[in-house]
C-alpha positions in Angstrom: 18.0 16.4 36.7 18.9 19.2 36.8 18.4 22.6 35.3 17.8 22.4 31.3 20.8 24.0 29.6 20.6 25.3 25.6 23.2 25.5 23.0 21.2 27.0 19.5 22.5 26.7 16.6 24.6 29.9 14.4 23.3 28.1 11.1 19.8 27.2 10.4 19.3 24.9 8.2 16.2 26.4 5.6 12.7 24.2 6.1 11.2 22.9 3.0 8.7 24.6 1.3 6.2 22.0 1.2 6.2 19.1 4.0 5.8 15.5 1.7 6.5 12.0 3.2 7.3 10.4 7.0 10.6 11.3 8.4 13.2 12.1 6.6 13.7 16.5 7.1 15.1 17.1 11.1 14.5 20.2 12.8 18.2 22.1 14.1 18.1 21.2 17.2 17.2 17.8 19.9 17.2 17.3 23.0 19.8 14.9 24.8 20.5 13.5 28.2 22.9 11.3 29.6 22.1 8.5 32.6 25.2 6.9 34.0 25.0 4.6 37.8 26.9 7.3 39.8 24.8 10.2 38.2 21.9 8.9 36.8 20.0 10.6 34.1 21.8 13.9 34.1 22.5 16.9 31.6 19.8 17.7 30.1 20.4 20.0 27.3 19.1 21.3 23.7 21.6 21.3 21.4 21.9 21.5 17.3 21.0 18.4 15.8 24.0 17.2 14.6 25.5 13.1 14.2 25.3 11.3 17.8 29.4 10.7 18.9 29.4 6.5 19.7 31.8 4.0 21.0 31.9 0.9 18.4 31.4 -1.9 21.3 28.4 0.6 22.8 25.9 -1.9 23.8 22.9 -1.0 21.1 25.1 -1.9 18.7 25.4 -5.6 19.8 22.6 -6.3 21.8 19.5 -4.3 21.3 19.2 -2.7 24.2 17.2 0.4 22.8 13.5 1.9 23.2 11.6 4.3 21.6 8.3 6.3 21.2 6.7 8.5 18.8 4.1 10.8 19.5 3.0 14.2 17.1 2.8 18.1 17.8 -0.4 20.4 15.8 -0.8 23.6 14.5 -3.8 25.0 14.8 -5.3 27.1 12.6 -5.0 29.7 14.6 -1.6 29.0 15.0 -1.5 27.9 18.8 0.5 24.3 18.9 -0.5 21.5 20.6 0.5 17.9 22.4 -1.3 14.9 22.2 -1.2 12.3 24.8 2.3 13.5 25.8 2.5 12.2 29.0 0.9 9.2 27.7 3.6 8.1 25.7 6.5 9.2 28.1 4.3 6.9 30.3 4.7 4.2 27.7 8.6 4.9 27.5 9.1 3.4 31.0 6.6 0.7 30.9 9.1 -1.0 28.1 12.4 0.9 29.6 11.5 -1.7 32.2 10.9 -5.1 30.4 14.4 -3.6 28.4 16.4 -2.6 32.5 16.9 0.8 31.0 16.4 3.3 33.8 13.2 4.9 34.4 12.6 8.8 33.4 11.0 11.5 35.1 7.8 11.8 33.0 7.3 15.8 34.2 11.4 16.7 33.5 10.8 15.0 30.0 7.3 17.2 29.0 9.0 20.0 30.5 12.0 19.9 28.4 10.3 18.9 25.3 7.4 21.5 25.1 10.9 23.8 26.0 12.5 22.3 22.7 9.2 23.0 20.8 8.8 26.4 21.6 13.0 26.7 20.1 11.6 24.9 16.7 8.0 26.5 17.1 8.9 27.8 12.9 8.6 24.2 12.4 5.8 22.8 12.9 4.0 22.7 9.8 0.2 24.4 9.0 -0.6 22.9 5.7 -3.4 20.3 7.1 -3.1 17.4 7.7 0.5 17.9 8.4 2.4 17.7 11.8 6.1 17.7 13.2 6.5 14.1 14.7 8.4 14.1 17.3 10.9 10.3 18.3 12.1 10.7 21.8 14.9 7.7 22.3 16.9 5.7 24.8 19.8 4.1 23.2 22.9 2.2 25.7 26.1 3.0 25.0 28.2 2.2 27.6 30.8 0.2 25.7 31.6 -3.3 25.9 31.1 -7.0 24.6 28.7 -8.8 27.2 25.2 -9.2 27.7 24.2 -7.4 31.4 21.7 -4.4 31.3 24.2 -1.3 30.2 25.1 1.2 32.9 25.4 4.1 30.5 22.7 5.5 28.4 21.9 8.2 26.3 18.5 9.9 25.4 17.0 11.9 22.5 14.1 13.7 21.1 14.4 14.2 17.4 12.1 16.3 15.1 10.7 15.4 11.9 7.5 18.1 9.7 6.0 15.2 7.8 3.7 15.5 5.6 -0.3 14.3 5.3 -0.7 10.4 5.7 -3.6 11.0 2.9 -3.0 13.6 1.2 -5.5 12.3 -1.6 -8.5 11.8 1.3 -8.7 9.0 4.3 -7.4 6.0 1.5 -8.3 1.7 2.6 -5.2 -0.4 2.3 -4.5 -3.9 1.8 -2.8 -6.0 4.3 -1.7 -10.0 4.3 -2.0 -11.8 7.6 1.1 -13.6 8.0 1.0 -17.7 8.4 4.9 -18.3 8.0 6.4 -16.1 10.5 5.6 -15.4 14.1 7.1 -11.2 16.2 6.2 -12.2 19.9 5.1 -14.8 21.9 4.3 -13.8 25.8 6.2 -13.2 28.0 8.8 -12.0 25.0 9.0 -8.3 23.6 5.9 -7.9 22.0 4.6 -5.2 24.7 7.5 -3.1 24.2 8.1 -0.1 21.9 11.7 -1.6 20.8 13.9 -1.8 17.6 14.1 -5.4 18.1 10.0 -5.9 17.7 10.3 -3.7 14.5 13.3 -5.9 12.8 11.7 -9.0 13.7 9.0 -7.7 11.6 10.9 -6.6 8.3 11.0 -10.4 6.4 7.3 -10.4 6.4 7.1 -7.0 5.5 8.9 -6.9 2.8 7.5 -10.4 1.3 4.0 -8.7 1.6 5.3 -5.6 -0.5 6.1 -7.9 -3.1 2.6 -9.0 -3.0 0.9 -6.0 -3.5 -0.1 -5.7 0.2 0.1 -2.9 2.4 1.3 -4.0 5.6 0.8 -7.4 7.3 -1.4 -8.6 10.2 0.4 -10.9 12.7 -1.1 -14.0 14.4 -0.1 -15.2 17.6 3.1 -16.5 18.0 2.1 -20.1 19.4 -1.5 -21.1 18.2 -0.9 -19.4 14.6 -4.3 -18.7 15.0 -5.9 -15.8 17.0 -5.2 -12.2 15.4 -2.7 -9.7 17.2 -2.1 -6.3 15.4 -0.7 -5.0 12.3 2.8 -3.9 11.3 2.8 -0.8 12.8 -0.3 -0.1 14.2 -3.3 -2.2 16.6 -6.6 -3.5 15.0 -9.8 -3.4 15.1 -12.8 -5.4 13.7 -16.9 -4.3 13.0 -18.8 -7.3 13.1 -22.9 -7.3 13.2 -22.8 -3.6 14.8 -20.3 -4.5 17.6 -16.1 -3.9 17.5 -13.9 -6.1 18.2 -10.1 -5.5 19.2 -7.4 -8.2 20.4 -7.0 -7.5 23.9 -3.4 -6.6 25.7 -2.1 -10.5 26.8 2.2 -8.9 26.5 2.7 -9.5 22.8 0.9 -6.9 21.4 2.0 -2.6 21.2 -0.7 -1.0 24.3 -1.6 2.4 21.9 -2.1 5.6 22.5 -4.3 6.2 20.3 -5.6 2.5 20.4 -6.6 3.3 23.7 -8.1 6.7 23.0 -10.7 4.9 20.3 -11.7 2.4 23.0 -12.4 5.4 24.6 -14.3 7.5 22.7 -16.0 4.2 21.3 -17.2 3.7 25.0 -18.1 7.1 25.1 -20.3 7.1 21.6 -22.1 3.6 23.4 -21.2 1.4 20.3 -20.8 -1.7 21.8 -17.1 -3.3 21.9 -15.3 -5.5 23.5 -12.3 -6.6 23.9 -10.5 -10.4 23.4 -8.7 -12.8 21.7 -11.0 -12.8 18.0 -9.4 -16.0 15.7 -8.8 -15.1 12.3 -11.1 -17.9 11.3 -13.7 -16.0 13.3 -12.9 -13.4 10.9 -13.0 -15.0 7.7 -16.8 -17.0 8.8 -18.2 -13.4 10.1 -17.0 -12.4 6.5 -18.8 -15.2 4.6 -22.1 -14.4 6.3 -22.0 -11.2 5.7 -21.5 -9.9 9.0 -17.9 -8.6 8.6 -18.6 -4.4 8.2 -15.6 -2.3 8.9 -11.7 -3.1 9.7 -9.4 -0.7 10.5 -5.8 0.1 12.3 -5.1 2.7 14.6 -1.4 4.8 14.9 0.3 8.4 15.2 0.8 8.0 11.6 -2.3 7.6 10.4 -4.6 7.4 13.6 -7.5 5.9 11.3 -6.1 3.4 8.7 -9.8 1.4 7.1 -8.7 -1.3 5.8 -10.1 -1.8 1.6 -8.7 -5.8 1.7 -7.6 -8.5 4.2 -6.3 -11.7 2.7 -6.0 -14.8 5.1 -4.6 -18.2 2.9 -7.3 -18.2 -0.3 -9.6 -15.9 1.2 -9.4 -12.8 -0.2 -12.1 -10.3 2.3 -13.5 -7.2 0.1 -14.6 -5.1 3.1 -15.6 -1.7 1.8 -15.2 1.6 0.9 -15.5 3.5 4.4 -18.4 6.4 3.6 -18.8 9.0 5.7 -20.9 7.1 8.6 -18.1 4.2 8.4 -17.1 3.9 12.3 -13.3 4.4 10.9 -14.5 7.8 8.9 -16.2 9.1 12.3 -13.2 7.9 14.0 -10.6 9.7 11.9 -12.6 12.9 12.0 -13.2 13.3 15.3 -9.5 12.4 16.8 -8.1 14.8 13.9 -10.2 17.3 14.7 -9.1 17.3 18.5 -5.7 16.8 17.7 -6.0 19.9 15.5 -8.4 22.1 17.9 -11.1 21.7 15.7 -13.2 19.2 17.4 -13.3 20.2 21.7 -11.5 18.1 23.7 -13.6 16.4 26.2 -11.6 14.0 27.4 -8.5 16.5 28.2 -5.9 14.9 26.0 -3.9 17.6 24.6 -1.7 20.3 25.8 -1.9 24.1 24.2 1.5 25.5 24.6 2.3 28.9 25.0 
């Protein structure tokens, strides 16, 4: 892929005094790389953040050939910058690329490019408790043509955005509505890929749930409409009679990095945990019998998101208040502790940047 070119801005932006919200402020620079069939991936460069110049007939605008990732950089109390499982994110980017006929990227080069970009933008990594620098790599098909086939030209970008604490007032349980009318994915489709189309497919249900006062929706399988899959932006876990259960990776849900981290941590803690196709009726039955102890989502944005209320049809399940002894709270404290350099990284997940 060649050497990395660097062109620094002559007009740096004013950094916000306080970071709040998610994904609305962006740093001075971004990473860009081009792909053509003749040259492969080439011309990797860091340059001033600016608008994208794209042909109106670019394939991604018409046929949705695009993928993305999401990860974070954290600043420790000593002022060091840490990356959490960045290699896994770029490997997942390649798995998504395979599903959408997009050329694979060199993971080692991408890690080097990201670390250089973070070195340049290190002053953008916020220091307030719970804040971080969100990292969004994405690939879009840029070849101009109107026809259904894989493109032969692409661009890869990495943009950075300082983001506020997801829980500025402490770990707050959310309310979730189980979706009965719409489906998001089926086996053999794109459900396991982190592609724009998956999120577009979730918008209508999400808006309807929001109008009813819910934070997000919980998706059921697209065929029988009975087996639990995932929440709009999170994988989902249930603690029933002391055992933690999460749906398996069968091709319809995202293989979350945080999900995988949680499974590994729970096994290390010797907490009973299993992956199997759990139905919504099984969850309702467990709730009615007093066996449903916790429900929580996992994802990059929130890390752990406890569910305080889960509603399916006319059944309203009030879960709990998630005390310090809850699994959800322990996982949140442990994983964020690793990310911010407070807890020892026993899994070798963190890369400390020089």
